[in-house]
C-alpha positions as MATLAB code, in Angstrom:
seq = 'MIIQIYSLNRNIEKFIDKIMLDGSFSDPMLSSPEQLKRNLIKPMNSKDYKVFCVNYDSKITGLFSFLILPNEKYIEMLVGLSKNKEVYKDVLEYLKQNYFGYNVDFVFNPGNRYLKEILIENKAKFEKEQIKMKYKSECAIDYNNEKIVAYDNKYFKQYNDIHSKDMYWTADRVVLAKNKFKTLLAINNENVIGYIDFTYCFDENEPYDLFVIEEQRGKGYGEALLRKALEVNKNKEMMLLVDFDNDVVINLCKKVGFVVLENCGSLTAQLNLLNG';
ca = [
     151.930  -24.007  -87.268;
     153.942  -24.092  -84.744;
     154.884  -27.923  -84.082;
     157.922  -29.193  -81.305;
     160.701  -30.586  -82.829;
     163.395  -33.278  -81.465;
     165.636  -33.541  -84.153;
     167.344  -31.263  -87.364;
     166.573  -32.198  -91.121;
     168.635  -31.230  -93.841;
     165.656  -28.506  -94.780;
     166.043  -27.042  -91.129;
     169.572  -27.134  -91.237;
     169.249  -24.891  -94.581;
     166.817  -22.520  -92.887;
     169.368  -21.822  -90.115;
     172.228  -21.506  -92.652;
     170.249  -19.024  -94.798;
     169.065  -17.022  -91.705;
     172.497  -16.679  -90.000;
     174.203  -15.043  -93.298;
     171.803  -12.290  -92.666;
     173.473   -9.855  -90.483;
     170.054   -8.190  -89.171;
     168.369  -11.438  -87.921;
     171.019  -14.220  -87.295;
     170.847  -15.290  -83.834;
     174.077  -14.387  -81.398;
     173.118  -17.572  -79.589;
     174.105  -19.511  -82.225;
     177.572  -17.907  -83.270;
     179.661  -20.613  -82.741;
     179.293  -24.349  -82.983;
     179.365  -24.753  -79.003;
     176.597  -22.492  -79.099;
     174.727  -24.588  -81.671;
     175.132  -27.724  -79.689;
     174.349  -26.063  -76.164;
     171.263  -23.724  -77.240;
     169.721  -25.874  -80.210;
     170.701  -29.381  -80.574;
     170.704  -30.594  -76.749;
     167.265  -28.621  -75.959;
     165.607  -31.238  -78.538;
     165.564  -33.761  -75.976;
     166.276  -32.431  -72.663;
     163.294  -32.050  -69.980;
     163.604  -28.019  -69.341;
     163.599  -27.579  -73.106;
     161.187  -27.090  -76.141;
     162.327  -26.402  -79.941;
     159.480  -25.263  -81.554;
     159.536  -25.273  -85.957;
     156.776  -22.731  -87.489;
     155.537  -23.573  -91.143;
     153.844  -21.386  -93.169;
     152.293  -23.165  -96.308;
     154.397  -26.355  -95.645;
     157.654  -23.869  -95.628;
     159.812  -23.362  -92.296;
     159.468  -19.718  -91.463;
     160.632  -19.861  -87.649;
     163.066  -21.967  -85.543;
     163.031  -21.244  -82.059;
     164.353  -22.784  -78.651;
     163.600  -21.902  -75.468;
     164.028  -23.009  -71.704;
     161.213  -23.569  -69.913;
     161.326  -23.681  -66.045;
     157.679  -24.188  -64.758;
     158.342  -24.239  -61.360;
     160.015  -20.877  -61.281;
     157.629  -19.540  -64.129;
     160.506  -18.607  -65.996;
     161.279  -18.860  -69.656;
     164.598  -17.866  -71.616;
     164.672  -17.675  -75.057;
     167.971  -19.210  -76.597;
     167.218  -19.172  -80.168;
     164.860  -17.186  -82.267;
     165.295  -17.120  -86.124;
     163.051  -15.884  -88.100;
     162.756  -13.328  -90.759;
     158.426  -12.786  -90.819;
     157.008  -10.316  -88.437;
     153.903  -12.650  -87.939;
     155.941  -15.646  -86.769;
     157.039  -13.615  -83.802;
     153.920  -12.463  -83.158;
     152.507  -16.050  -83.181;
     154.934  -17.560  -80.821;
     154.548  -14.883  -78.769;
     150.850  -15.741  -78.614;
     151.484  -19.108  -78.148;
     153.522  -18.658  -75.167;
     150.812  -16.282  -73.577;
     148.345  -19.115  -74.081;
     150.245  -21.378  -72.944;
     152.634  -20.020  -70.100;
     150.577  -17.323  -68.517;
     151.785  -15.299  -66.074;
     155.634  -16.574  -66.673;
     158.713  -14.564  -66.562;
     160.651  -14.286  -70.350;
     164.023  -13.230  -71.290;
     164.332  -12.772  -75.202;
     167.959  -12.786  -76.367;
     168.387  -11.586  -79.604;
     170.421   -9.875  -82.609;
     169.845   -6.050  -81.619;
     169.245   -5.534  -85.660;
     166.146   -7.949  -85.313;
     163.558   -4.568  -85.847;
     160.115   -7.270  -85.805;
     161.163   -8.827  -82.415;
     162.211   -5.449  -80.812;
     158.898   -3.765  -82.292;
     156.939   -6.371  -80.955;
     158.735   -6.244  -77.431;
     158.357   -2.448  -77.435;
     154.460   -3.213  -78.258;
     154.100   -5.543  -75.378;
     156.119   -2.949  -73.031;
     158.793   -5.446  -72.507;
     161.643   -3.775  -70.355;
     165.020   -3.954  -72.314;
     168.396   -4.016  -71.014;
     171.171   -2.219  -72.409;
     172.831   -3.944  -75.881;
     176.288   -6.220  -75.498;
     178.983   -6.723  -77.498;
     180.730  -10.249  -77.594;
     183.951  -10.939  -76.991;
     186.691  -13.911  -76.857;
     189.894  -14.915  -75.329;
     192.146  -15.005  -78.299;
     195.715  -14.049  -76.917;
     197.994  -16.555  -75.019;
     198.782  -13.538  -72.680;
     200.953  -14.498  -69.715;
     198.157  -15.363  -66.896;
     200.265  -14.169  -64.414;
     197.431  -12.626  -61.696;
     200.107  -12.388  -58.494;
     197.565  -11.825  -56.145;
     197.046  -14.712  -53.488;
     193.606  -13.323  -52.423;
     191.923  -14.582  -55.015;
     190.450  -17.916  -53.843;
     188.047  -20.641  -54.818;
     184.382  -20.412  -53.179;
     183.849  -21.492  -49.785;
     180.573  -21.955  -48.000;
     181.915  -19.829  -45.093;
     182.205  -16.870  -47.334;
     178.382  -17.841  -48.807;
     177.071  -14.626  -46.501;
     179.381  -11.734  -47.811;
     179.087  -13.661  -51.362;
     175.146  -13.365  -51.365;
     175.439  -10.003  -49.838;
     177.316   -7.963  -52.317;
     175.979  -10.150  -55.108;
     173.768   -8.741  -57.794;
     170.297   -9.356  -57.500;
     168.612   -8.242  -60.861;
     169.180  -11.567  -62.681;
     168.455  -14.907  -62.919;
     172.091  -17.015  -61.819;
     171.548  -14.673  -58.153;
     174.094  -16.293  -55.434;
     172.088  -19.117  -54.268;
     171.240  -20.303  -57.463;
     174.978  -20.015  -58.666;
     176.161  -22.035  -55.727;
     173.473  -24.819  -56.080;
     174.789  -25.521  -59.821;
     178.233  -26.979  -59.242;
     177.867  -29.024  -62.071;
     177.824  -25.492  -64.701;
     179.404  -22.885  -62.472;
     182.648  -22.070  -60.675;
     183.097  -19.057  -58.471;
     186.249  -17.126  -57.539;
     186.423  -14.636  -54.858;
     188.892  -11.610  -53.728;
     189.358  -11.110  -50.043;
     190.885   -8.485  -48.002;
     191.199   -9.039  -44.214;
     188.860  -11.737  -44.543;
     186.243   -9.760  -46.277;
     184.800  -10.919  -49.532;
     184.816   -7.703  -51.739;
     184.490   -9.039  -55.243;
     183.664  -12.457  -57.101;
     183.590  -13.834  -60.687;
     180.906  -16.742  -61.433;
     181.869  -18.895  -64.618;
     180.960  -21.923  -66.142;
     183.514  -24.227  -66.602;
     181.239  -27.421  -68.052;
     181.469  -26.443  -71.824;
     184.021  -26.278  -74.302;
     183.190  -22.547  -74.752;
     183.065  -21.126  -71.072;
     181.958  -17.718  -70.312;
     182.170  -15.261  -66.720;
     178.439  -14.632  -66.183;
     178.666  -12.013  -63.372;
     182.199   -9.959  -62.476;
     182.173   -7.619  -59.132;
     183.912   -5.630  -56.832;
     182.953   -3.282  -54.345;
     182.846    0.385  -55.306;
     185.577    1.235  -52.805;
     188.214   -1.471  -53.685;
     187.797   -0.682  -57.215;
     191.195    0.355  -59.251;
     193.354   -1.895  -57.200;
     193.657   -4.704  -60.016;
     191.122   -7.063  -58.020;
     188.987   -6.985  -61.111;
     191.901   -8.089  -62.968;
     192.865  -10.893  -60.944;
     189.921  -12.266  -60.622;
     189.498  -12.457  -64.460;
     192.901  -13.593  -64.735;
     192.462  -16.399  -62.327;
     189.401  -17.735  -64.158;
     191.201  -17.838  -67.358;
     193.572  -19.778  -66.035;
     191.321  -22.435  -64.324;
     189.881  -22.323  -67.686;
     192.759  -22.752  -69.850;
     192.475  -26.156  -71.964;
     189.005  -24.872  -72.746;
     187.773  -21.591  -75.112;
     185.880  -18.632  -73.012;
     183.771  -15.981  -74.331;
     181.739  -12.938  -72.605;
     179.432  -10.467  -73.284;
     179.635   -6.579  -72.034;
     177.406   -3.617  -72.265;
     178.577   -2.083  -75.367;
     179.231    1.270  -73.509;
     181.166   -0.024  -70.353;
     184.743    0.697  -71.610;
     186.397    0.042  -68.256;
     185.343   -3.882  -68.443;
     186.199   -3.623  -72.424;
     189.341   -2.418  -71.899;
     190.248   -4.466  -68.888;
     189.206   -7.581  -71.130;
     191.231   -6.481  -74.314;
     194.210   -5.971  -71.637;
     194.060   -9.927  -70.928;
     193.659  -10.780  -74.271;
     189.900  -10.667  -75.219;
     188.979   -9.418  -79.067;
     185.392   -7.643  -80.011;
     183.546  -10.332  -82.200;
     181.835   -8.270  -85.050;
     178.435   -8.698  -85.698;
     177.559  -10.713  -82.656;
     176.280   -8.342  -80.454;
     172.827   -9.046  -78.628;
     169.824   -7.402  -77.237;
     167.661   -9.064  -73.844;
     164.327   -7.823  -73.232;
     162.163   -8.945  -70.280;
     158.520   -9.564  -70.755;
     155.840  -10.899  -68.105;
     153.185  -12.930  -70.044;
     150.017  -11.614  -69.690;
     146.946  -12.124  -72.181;
     146.353   -9.383  -73.972;
];
């Protein structure tokens, strides 16, 4: 039975604690107190989210949290906890029946073989596995580059032209989400040559996108953007996700003070909900 819930009880808390101890089925989106609050507790009473508990024979066997945007026909799985393959099948069938035609991003533990097998069977598109890094070092935040500036609407066209398009948080969405994101730009001769989008409203914030145009790479702009973002965020924590094989970005992040968190990696799969 799949039921929507609006609060945690002791049985659910015990279920979460038990699953999170399993390296293969723990959820990377619950790897910190901030993520627990952001991805599970707050969504229970927010209109754009739904949290479901799955019970078999009066026993909790699954817990799921989804961002659901009907106007955009978009869903993101924020939390997916279960060690039962049938639970994932039932939840996916529930989504198909209730949200036909929606696009869904599933973000989950790369070791979760049950969900991965089901998504492969449904012809989902997988992105590269990502590792999680967290800012730990109190290294000097000296970006020494006056060409890193806060976003201004006069730069929107240039910013939009170079912004990643194959993601939910496109340039126009980031600019409209002023209560969630800040954007910094790298400027050369009044041209936007790079940017970083990062959250600023949480206790633990995250760069969502860091980009420098190809012909300007290797000149320190990426490092300058990241260091300036850390300066803006200096009173809060910061983490980020990066493709496991992107040595350039991983080394850059280590250089400015990030460390890799073990067993906190994630895998994202994209699926259009079609019956059958």
